[in-house]
C-alpha atoms as one frame of an Amber mdcrd trajectory, in Angstrom:
protein
 -19.982  13.535   0.988 -21.490  10.746   2.151 -22.084   7.115   1.006 -25.547
   7.685   0.108 -25.364  10.654  -1.692 -22.484   8.885  -3.584 -24.953   6.298
  -4.531 -27.594   9.035  -5.299 -25.407  10.946  -8.180 -24.194   7.863  -9.698
 -27.960   6.151  -9.921 -28.803   9.287 -11.252 -25.720   9.732 -13.715 -26.573
   5.982 -15.272 -30.237   6.742 -16.099 -31.075   6.150 -19.827 -31.222   9.740
 -20.748 -28.102  10.579 -18.938 -26.287   7.884 -20.633 -27.724   8.793 -24.086
 -27.024  12.844 -23.534 -23.446  11.855 -22.310 -22.471   9.048 -24.970 -24.144
  11.314 -27.441 -21.929  14.670 -26.803 -18.895  14.513 -29.031 -15.817  13.621
 -26.857 -13.150  16.096 -26.699 -10.441  16.953 -25.367 -10.081  19.366 -22.532
  -7.394  21.964 -21.733  -6.931  22.255 -17.958  -3.896  19.650 -18.131  -1.728
  22.259 -20.618  -2.759  25.215 -18.409  -1.488  23.171 -15.165   1.558  22.047
 -16.924   2.103  25.664 -18.375   1.654  27.390 -14.859   3.907  24.930 -13.379
   7.162  25.577 -15.669   6.495  29.439 -15.632   6.472  29.428 -11.878   9.566
  27.260 -11.528  11.127  29.316 -14.608  10.616  33.151 -12.804  11.524  32.210
  -9.717  14.304  30.133 -10.652  15.945  33.406 -12.109  14.554  36.046  -9.044
  16.516  33.565  -7.086  19.572  33.048  -9.182  19.516  36.612  -9.301  19.370
  37.652  -5.358  22.133  34.857  -5.270  24.313  36.338  -7.161  24.025  39.462
  -5.560  22.281  41.581  -8.058  19.947  44.562  -8.649  15.946  44.337  -8.417
  16.007  46.138 -11.924  17.923  42.915 -13.311  15.516  40.669 -11.871  12.599
  42.853 -13.291  14.221  42.564 -16.802  15.541  38.988 -16.557  12.442  38.002
 -15.169  10.229  39.166 -18.071  12.246  38.488 -20.582  12.380  34.699 -19.652
   8.762  34.883 -18.786   7.864  35.736 -22.314  10.499  33.669 -24.549   9.944
  30.664 -22.073   6.358  30.712 -22.381   5.955  31.277 -26.191   8.708  28.715
 -26.578   6.352  25.919 -24.122   3.520  27.489 -25.875   4.908  26.584 -29.309
   6.145  23.218 -28.260   2.953  22.168 -27.368   1.169  23.520 -30.474   3.526
  21.727 -32.441   3.024  18.152 -29.826  -0.699  18.533 -30.385  -0.380  19.218
 -34.574   1.661  15.919 -34.627  -0.768  14.180 -32.759  -3.452  15.074 -35.434
  -1.537  14.360 -38.337  -0.457  11.059 -36.731  -3.926   9.882 -36.673  -4.837
  11.324 -40.168  -2.103   8.983 -41.453  -3.134   6.150 -39.530  -6.474   7.071
 -41.063  -5.664   7.047 -44.615  -3.485   4.262 -44.180  -6.124   2.350 -42.930
  -8.962   3.317 -46.013  -6.301   2.380 -48.225  -6.199  -1.302 -46.800 -10.005
  -1.638 -46.180 -10.072  -0.354 -50.310  -7.795  -2.885 -51.607  -7.527  -5.608
 -49.042 -11.017  -5.818 -47.201 -10.742  -9.357 -46.222  -7.711  -8.958 -44.533
  -8.800  -5.695 -42.513 -12.069  -7.943 -41.712 -10.082 -10.576 -40.436  -8.256
  -8.035 -38.363 -11.511  -7.356 -36.457 -12.394 -10.905 -36.301  -9.537 -11.290
 -34.288  -9.669  -8.102 -32.183 -12.851  -9.589 -30.826 -12.070 -12.658 -30.839
  -9.089 -11.689 -28.221 -11.999  -9.667 -26.013 -13.899 -13.056 -25.437 -16.750
 -13.187 -28.401 -17.282 -16.201 -30.521 -19.656 -17.936 -32.672 -22.786 -16.524
 -34.470 -21.830 -13.316 -32.144 -18.878 -12.726 -32.941 -19.440 -13.091 -36.934
 -22.532 -10.411 -35.867 -20.122  -7.621 -34.420 -17.865  -7.967 -37.632 -20.945
  -7.319 -39.677 -22.380  -4.348 -38.137 -18.761  -2.775 -38.077 -17.695  -3.475
 -41.481 -20.922  -2.477 -42.769 -19.538   1.159 -42.141 -16.740   2.322 -43.549
 -16.000   5.282 -41.064 -17.300   2.606 -37.691 -14.740   0.164 -39.683 -11.658
   2.732 -39.689 -12.429   4.437 -36.518 -12.145   1.062 -34.568  -9.322   0.122
 -36.511  -7.296   3.217 -35.253  -8.629   3.036 -31.726  -7.935  -1.072 -31.316
  -5.312  -1.787 -33.541  -3.727   1.165 -33.449  -4.549   2.476 -29.748  -5.450
   6.028 -30.907  -7.558   8.620 -29.172 -10.182   9.894 -31.626 -10.490  12.986
 -29.493  -7.460  14.861 -30.772  -6.839  18.415 -29.232  -6.881  21.708 -31.122
  -3.607  22.721 -31.215  -3.936  26.772 -31.155  -5.883  25.946 -27.912  -3.293
  23.662 -26.284  -0.700  26.446 -26.617  -3.172  29.474 -25.789  -3.755  27.639
 -22.645   0.028  26.571 -22.004   1.064  30.109 -23.094  -1.422  31.887 -20.381
  -1.235  30.057 -17.385   2.891  30.193 -17.754   2.264  33.996 -18.215  -0.178
  34.491 -15.285   1.341  32.472 -13.038   5.096  32.799 -13.827   4.293  36.541
 -12.951   3.532  36.116  -9.681   6.853  35.765  -8.360   7.986  38.690 -10.011
   5.576  40.641  -8.381   6.984  41.805  -4.853  10.479  43.048  -6.998   7.909
  45.074  -9.030   6.493  46.567  -5.835  10.038  47.213  -3.971  12.179  47.449
  -7.032  14.978  46.264  -5.209  15.996  42.952  -4.648  16.461  42.463  -0.675
  16.325  39.634   1.809  12.612  40.789   2.553  11.178  41.015  -1.328  13.043
  37.632  -1.519  11.571  35.998   1.532   7.869  37.483   0.130   8.720  35.970
  -3.302   9.097  32.985  -1.629   6.051  32.556   0.068   4.050  33.934  -2.719
   5.598  31.109  -5.154   5.075  28.422  -2.576   1.598  29.329  -2.421   0.998
  28.917  -6.226   3.177  26.147  -6.254   0.654  24.689  -3.757  -2.597  26.027
  -6.059  -1.461  24.704  -9.248  -0.360  21.323  -7.107  -3.878  20.543  -5.933
  -5.390  21.836  -8.975  -3.509  18.936 -10.665  -4.311  16.430  -7.827  -7.738
  17.108  -8.436  -7.646  16.776 -12.278  -5.697  12.988 -12.650  -7.893  12.507
  -9.253  -4.930  12.018  -6.690  -4.846  12.959  -3.585  -4.919  16.818  -3.586
  -2.582  17.064  -0.512   0.151  15.039  -1.722   0.197  16.454  -5.176   0.513
  20.002  -3.742   3.417  19.025  -1.614   4.968  17.406  -4.718   4.270  20.154
  -6.914   6.008  22.619  -4.122   8.786  20.368  -3.075   9.891  20.532  -7.140
   9.324  24.095  -7.098  11.313  24.606  -3.777  14.332  22.312  -5.019  14.644
  24.200  -8.542  14.518  27.676  -6.203  17.401  26.346  -4.423  19.784  24.857
  -7.247  18.918  28.581  -8.786  19.604  30.451  -5.669  22.754  28.186  -4.856
  24.183  28.720  -8.602  24.260  32.762  -8.667  25.549  32.850  -5.076  28.237
  30.372  -5.872  29.030  31.910  -9.418  28.846  35.546  -7.596  31.379  34.199
  -5.087  33.885  32.713  -7.889  33.382  36.090  -9.840  34.115  37.964  -6.631
  37.429  36.200  -6.084  38.648  35.964  -9.314  37.963  40.216  -9.722  40.084
  40.130  -6.985  42.823  38.070  -8.032  43.305  39.586 -10.960  43.345  43.062
  -9.205  45.665  41.947  -7.262  48.255  40.393 -10.377  47.433  44.022 -11.791
  48.786  45.986  -8.741  51.969  43.752  -8.385  55.236  45.222  -9.397
C-alpha cells in the first residue's frame, strides 16, 4: 500500500463522524490473543507427545491415545487457567472500584486532591486544572473510572472469562489435532508418518506465528519463524527424551535378563 493510500485512510478514520463512532463504541477486549496462545500450546503439546512416542519406539496406537488424552486434558487445563485469570482480573477491578467509591464517600477532599495532582503531573495548571478537577469530580462514575485508570493503572475493558476460556480451548483443540492427523490416517508410527506430522505441525506453527505477528503488529515473517523455532525445539527435546528413555529401558532390560540367566 502506497503512502498516498495510507494517508487517505488515515484522513477518513479521523473525520469528526468517524471519531465520534469509534469513541462512542464501548471499549472491549478481543479474544484473538487467547486463541493464538491456545493454538501454539496445543500444537506444541500434541506434537511433543508424538515426537516422544516415536523417539521411544512406541506404536501408532499409543501416539493416538496419548495424543488425544493430552489434547483434552491440557486443553481443558489451559482454558480453565485462562478463565480463572480473566475472572481474577475482573475481581481486581471491582475490588479497586469499591475501594475508590468508599474513599470518595468518606474523604472526598483527599480524592479530589489526588485528581488535581494526577493532572498537574500531566502539565495542567491554574484555572484549566481546576476546571478539569471540577468536571471529573462532578460525576461519581467518571471520578471512579479516572482513579482506576490513572491511579491504579487498570483497564476498564475487562475480558469475559467464559469467552476467553472457550477461545483458548477451541484453538487448542483445533490446532493441537493437526499433529495427530497423519497417525490417524496411517494408524502406525513410521518414520514417514512422523515426517508428515512434522511438516503439518511446522506449517501450523508458521501460520499461528504469522497471525500472532499481525495481532501484535510485529514483523509477521519474524514472528512466524520465532514460533516455528520454539516448536521445533520443543519437538526435538521430546523426541530426544523418548529416544534416551527407550535406550535406557532396553539397556536395563537386557542387563536384567542377563542377571536372571546367570547361573
